[in-house]
N, C-alpha and C positions, 0 to 999 in steps of 0.2 A: 751487834748483828749486822751482817752485810746486807745492803739494800740494792735490789735490782729494779731499775726503772724500765718497765716493759712498754715501749711505744708500739701500739698495735693499730691496725685498721680493721674494723669489723667486717669489711667486704674483701679483705686480703686473704687469698688462699693460704699463704705462708704464715700469716698471723694465726689463722685458724689452726693450722697444723702445729705451730709452736705452742699455742695456748694449751694444747693437749698434753704437753710435756713439761712446761715450765714449773708447775707447782711441785712435781716430783723431784726435779733437779734442785729447786730451792730447798725443799724439805730435807733432802739428803745432806745438803751443805749448811743447814741451819740458817738460811738466808730468808729475807722477806721480799715480796714482789709488790711493786706499785704499778697497777695497771693504768696506763695513760693513753686515752684515745687520740689518734693523730689523723688529721685530714691530709692524707699523703698527696692528693692532687694540689691542694693549696701549698704544701711544702715544695713540691716540684716547681710550681709556678713561681714561688718566691726565689727558688734557686736559679730559675731561668733556663732549666733544662729538664727534659723528660725522655726516658728511654722508649716511650710509647708513641710520641708524636714528634713531627708530623708523620713519620714512618718508623716502623720498628727497625732499630739499627743492629740488633743482635738476635740470633736464633733463640736464645733463652727467653726472650720476651714474646715470641710468637704464641698466639692463643692455643694452638693445637699442642705445642710442646709444654706449655704451662699446665694445661689440663692433664696431660699424660704424667708429667712429673708429680703433680699434686696427688693424682690417683695412686702412684707408686708409694709416695710417702704415707698416705693415709692407710694403705695396705700394711706397710711396715708398722705403723703405730696402732693398727687395729681399730681404726675409727671410720665412720661413714664419710663419704665425700660425694656430693652431687654438684657438678659444675654449674655455677650460677649464670655464666655468660650466655646470653641468648634466651635465658629462662626468666631472669628477674631484672627489673629496672632498679638499679641501685644508685642512690644519691649519697656520695661519700660524705658530703658536708652534713647532711641530715643525720647519718649514722654516727658521725663523730659528735654532733651536738647531743644526740640522745645518750651516748655513752658518757659524755661530759656531765649531763644532768644527773645520771645515775652515780657518777663519781662524787658529785657534790654531797650526796647523802650516803657515802661510803658503801655503795653497791656496785662499784665499777666492775669487779670480777664476775659476780653472778649474773649481772645484766649482760655484760659482753659475751659471756659463755652462752647465755640463752639466745642472744641475737645471732651469734655465729651459727648456733645450732639451727636456727630458723633459716639462715641463708644457705648453709652447706650440707645440712643433713635432713632437710624436710622438703617435701615436694609441694609445689603449687601454693605457697604461702606468701602473701604480699609483704613486702618490707618497705612500705611507704610510711607516712607519718602515723597513720592509724595502726599499722603493724608494729611500729616502734612503741607506741603507747600500750598496745596489747601485750607485748613482751614485758613491759614494766608491770602491768597488772599481774601477770603470771609469776613475776619475781616478788610479789607482795608489796609493791609500791602503790601509792594512791594514784589512781588513774587520772583524775582531774588535775591534781597537783602536778603530776609529771607532764601532762599535756600543756599546762600553763607555763611551766618552766621551759619546755621545749620551744614554745612560741616566743618566749621572751628574748629580747635582743642580747641579754647578758650571756645566754648560752653560745651565741655566735661569737661574742667577744672572747669568751673563755677558750673557744676552739682556736681563734686567732692567736691568743696568748700562748697556747700550747705549741702551735706551729713555730712561733718565735723562739720559745724555750728549747724546742727540739733542735732547731737549726743552730742555735748558739752552742749546743753541746756536740755538734758535728753529725747529727743524725741526718741521713739522706734518703731513708726509705723505711718500710716496715716489713716484717717485725724488726725492731732494734731493741737491744738490751744495753743499758748504760750502767756500768759499775765503777764507782770512783772516777768518773770522767772518761772511762774507756768505753768505746762503742763496739758492740758485736752485732753485726747485721745479718739477718737471714735465719730461717729455720735450720739450714744446714750448718750454722755456726754454733748450734746448741752444745755439741761436745766441747768446743773451745770455751764456751761460757761455763759449762759444768766444771771443766778443769780449773778455770780461774777461781770459781767459788770454792771448790774443794781445797785448793792450794791456800786459800785464805783462812781455812779452819784450823 
Protein backbone atom coordinates (compact mmCIF):
# COMPACT_ATOMS: atom_id res chain seq x y z
CA UNK A 1 0.00 0.00 0.00
CA UNK A 2 1.36 3.41 -0.97
CA UNK A 3 1.81 5.74 1.98
CA UNK A 4 1.27 9.49 1.81
CA UNK A 5 2.90 11.61 4.50
CA UNK A 6 0.62 14.62 4.91
CA UNK A 7 2.45 17.52 6.55
CA UNK A 8 -0.19 19.98 7.71
CA UNK A 9 -0.51 23.10 9.79
CA UNK A 10 -3.68 23.24 11.89
CA UNK A 11 -3.92 27.00 11.32
CA UNK A 12 -3.12 26.79 7.61
CA UNK A 13 -6.03 27.66 5.33
CA UNK A 14 -4.71 25.42 2.60
CA UNK A 15 -4.08 22.53 4.98
CA UNK A 16 -7.70 22.80 6.07
CA UNK A 17 -8.86 22.78 2.47
CA UNK A 18 -6.62 19.87 1.49
CA UNK A 19 -7.66 17.90 4.57
CA UNK A 20 -11.22 17.88 3.24
CA UNK A 21 -10.07 16.02 0.11
CA UNK A 22 -7.09 13.86 0.99
CA UNK A 23 -8.96 10.86 2.42
CA UNK A 24 -11.16 10.46 -0.66
CA UNK A 25 -8.10 10.70 -2.93
CA UNK A 26 -6.21 8.12 -0.90
CA UNK A 27 -9.22 5.81 -0.68
CA UNK A 28 -9.68 5.77 -4.45
CA UNK A 29 -6.02 4.87 -4.90
CA UNK A 30 -5.88 2.35 -2.07
CA UNK A 31 -3.27 4.48 -0.28
CA UNK A 32 -2.83 5.31 3.41
CA UNK A 33 -2.29 8.77 4.89
CA UNK A 34 -0.01 9.63 7.80
CA UNK A 35 -1.09 12.96 9.27
CA UNK A 36 2.01 14.80 10.53
CA UNK A 37 1.69 18.22 12.25
CA UNK A 38 4.27 20.76 11.16
CA UNK A 39 5.15 24.08 12.81
CA UNK A 40 5.63 25.93 9.54
CA UNK A 41 6.90 29.09 11.26
CA UNK A 42 9.73 27.06 12.79
CA UNK A 43 10.39 25.43 9.41
CA UNK A 44 10.63 28.81 7.67
CA UNK A 45 12.93 30.10 10.42
CA UNK A 46 15.19 27.09 9.98
CA UNK A 47 15.26 27.67 6.23
CA UNK A 48 16.16 31.31 6.84
CA UNK A 49 13.49 32.67 4.54
CA UNK A 50 9.78 33.45 4.81
CA UNK A 51 7.47 34.78 2.08
CA UNK A 52 5.58 36.70 4.77
CA UNK A 53 8.33 38.72 6.47
CA UNK A 54 9.60 41.33 6.71
CA UNK A 55 7.27 42.30 3.85
CA UNK A 56 5.09 40.19 1.60
CA UNK A 57 7.02 39.74 -1.63
CA UNK A 58 4.28 38.24 -3.80
CA UNK A 59 0.61 39.04 -4.25
CA UNK A 60 -0.34 35.45 -3.55
CA UNK A 61 0.69 35.97 0.08
CA UNK A 62 -1.34 39.14 0.62
CA UNK A 63 -3.96 38.51 3.34
CA UNK A 64 -6.89 39.78 1.24
CA UNK A 65 -5.95 37.53 -1.67
CA UNK A 66 -5.42 34.46 0.51
CA UNK A 67 -8.81 34.96 2.12
CA UNK A 68 -10.57 35.30 -1.24
CA UNK A 69 -8.71 32.33 -2.67
CA UNK A 70 -9.55 30.13 0.33
CA UNK A 71 -13.20 31.14 0.14
CA UNK A 72 -13.31 30.12 -3.52
CA UNK A 73 -11.72 26.74 -2.81
CA UNK A 74 -14.07 26.14 0.11
CA UNK A 75 -17.05 26.89 -2.13
CA UNK A 76 -15.71 24.42 -4.70
CA UNK A 77 -15.27 21.74 -2.03
CA UNK A 78 -18.60 22.50 -0.39
CA UNK A 79 -17.14 23.17 3.05
CA UNK A 80 -17.40 26.04 5.50
CA UNK A 81 -14.68 28.66 5.71
CA UNK A 82 -14.45 31.52 8.21
CA UNK A 83 -11.27 33.58 7.92
CA UNK A 84 -9.37 33.36 11.22
CA UNK A 85 -7.02 36.32 10.68
CA UNK A 86 -8.06 39.21 12.89
CA UNK A 87 -10.57 36.97 14.65
CA UNK A 88 -8.41 34.43 16.46
CA UNK A 89 -5.00 34.59 18.10
CA UNK A 90 -3.26 31.46 16.85
CA UNK A 91 -0.03 30.07 18.28
CA UNK A 92 1.37 27.81 15.54
CA UNK A 93 3.75 26.02 17.90
CA UNK A 94 1.01 25.30 20.43
CA UNK A 95 -1.24 23.89 17.71
CA UNK A 96 1.58 21.73 16.34
CA UNK A 97 2.34 20.45 19.87
CA UNK A 98 -1.31 19.62 20.47
CA UNK A 99 -1.55 17.69 17.20
CA UNK A 100 1.73 15.93 17.99
CA UNK A 101 0.33 14.81 21.35
CA UNK A 102 -2.76 13.44 19.60
CA UNK A 103 -0.54 11.68 17.06
CA UNK A 104 1.31 9.90 19.86
CA UNK A 105 -1.94 8.14 20.76
CA UNK A 106 -2.90 7.46 17.12
CA UNK A 107 -5.50 10.22 17.03
CA UNK A 108 -3.75 12.67 14.70
CA UNK A 109 -6.42 12.73 12.01
CA UNK A 110 -9.58 13.04 14.13
CA UNK A 111 -7.93 15.56 16.43
CA UNK A 112 -6.54 17.67 13.57
CA UNK A 113 -9.92 17.65 11.82
CA UNK A 114 -11.69 18.78 14.98
CA UNK A 115 -9.10 21.48 15.64
CA UNK A 116 -9.30 22.80 12.07
CA UNK A 117 -13.09 22.78 12.32
CA UNK A 118 -12.81 24.94 15.42
CA UNK A 119 -10.48 27.36 13.66
CA UNK A 120 -12.07 27.60 10.21
CA UNK A 121 -15.71 26.65 10.62
CA UNK A 122 -16.78 27.86 14.07
CA UNK A 123 -17.35 31.37 15.33
CA UNK A 124 -15.95 32.87 18.52
CA UNK A 125 -14.23 29.77 19.92
CA UNK A 126 -10.86 30.22 21.59
CA UNK A 127 -7.98 28.15 20.28
CA UNK A 128 -5.63 28.72 23.18
CA UNK A 129 -4.24 25.92 25.36
CA UNK A 130 -7.56 25.40 27.08
CA UNK A 131 -9.26 25.27 23.70
CA UNK A 132 -6.82 22.62 22.49
CA UNK A 133 -7.53 20.52 25.56
CA UNK A 134 -11.27 20.93 25.04
CA UNK A 135 -10.93 19.65 21.47
CA UNK A 136 -9.10 16.61 22.86
CA UNK A 137 -11.95 15.95 25.28
CA UNK A 138 -14.48 16.13 22.48
CA UNK A 139 -12.38 13.63 20.53
CA UNK A 140 -12.67 11.19 23.42
CA UNK A 141 -9.17 11.72 24.81
CA UNK A 142 -8.51 11.99 28.52
CA UNK A 143 -8.52 15.69 29.28
CA UNK A 144 -6.04 15.65 32.18
CA UNK A 145 -3.61 13.32 30.44
CA UNK A 146 -3.71 15.37 27.25
CA UNK A 147 -3.11 18.61 29.17
CA UNK A 148 -0.14 17.06 30.98
CA UNK A 149 1.38 15.79 27.73
CA UNK A 150 0.85 19.18 26.10
CA UNK A 151 2.76 20.86 28.93
CA UNK A 152 5.58 18.34 28.84
CA UNK A 153 8.83 19.35 27.15
CA UNK A 154 8.75 16.15 25.12
CA UNK A 155 5.94 17.56 22.98
CA UNK A 156 8.09 20.56 22.05
CA UNK A 157 11.01 18.26 21.23
CA UNK A 158 8.79 16.12 19.04
CA UNK A 159 7.65 19.18 17.09
CA UNK A 160 11.28 20.19 16.58
CA UNK A 161 12.09 16.67 15.39
CA UNK A 162 9.26 16.79 12.87
CA UNK A 163 10.52 20.13 11.53
CA UNK A 164 13.93 18.57 10.98
CA UNK A 165 12.44 15.48 9.33
CA UNK A 166 10.30 17.60 7.02
CA UNK A 167 13.19 19.81 6.01
CA UNK A 168 15.34 16.77 5.30
CA UNK A 169 12.66 15.52 2.91
CA UNK A 170 12.58 18.82 1.03
CA UNK A 171 9.35 20.12 2.54
CA UNK A 172 9.18 23.92 2.56
CA UNK A 173 5.57 24.68 3.46
CA UNK A 174 2.15 23.27 4.23
CA UNK A 175 0.23 21.41 3.12
CA UNK A 176 2.84 19.06 1.71
CA UNK A 177 2.40 15.47 0.64
CA UNK A 178 5.41 13.16 0.40
CA UNK A 179 5.18 9.95 -1.61
CA UNK A 180 8.30 7.81 -1.95
CA UNK A 181 10.50 10.85 -1.41
CA UNK A 182 8.63 13.11 -3.85
CA UNK A 183 7.07 16.28 -2.45
CA UNK A 184 3.75 17.73 -3.64
CA UNK A 185 3.12 21.15 -2.10
CA UNK A 186 -0.18 22.94 -1.86
CA UNK A 187 -3.89 22.28 -1.97
CA UNK A 188 -3.85 23.04 -5.70
CA UNK A 189 -1.41 20.15 -6.32
CA UNK A 190 -3.93 17.58 -5.15
CA UNK A 191 -4.78 16.57 -8.75
CA UNK A 192 -1.08 15.86 -9.33
CA UNK A 193 -0.95 13.82 -6.14
CA UNK A 194 -4.07 11.91 -7.16
CA UNK A 195 -2.54 11.17 -10.56
CA UNK A 196 0.62 9.89 -8.91
CA UNK A 197 -1.29 7.63 -6.55
CA UNK A 198 -3.59 6.25 -9.24
CA UNK A 199 -0.61 5.58 -11.50
CA UNK A 200 0.92 3.48 -8.75
CA UNK A 201 -2.09 1.17 -8.48
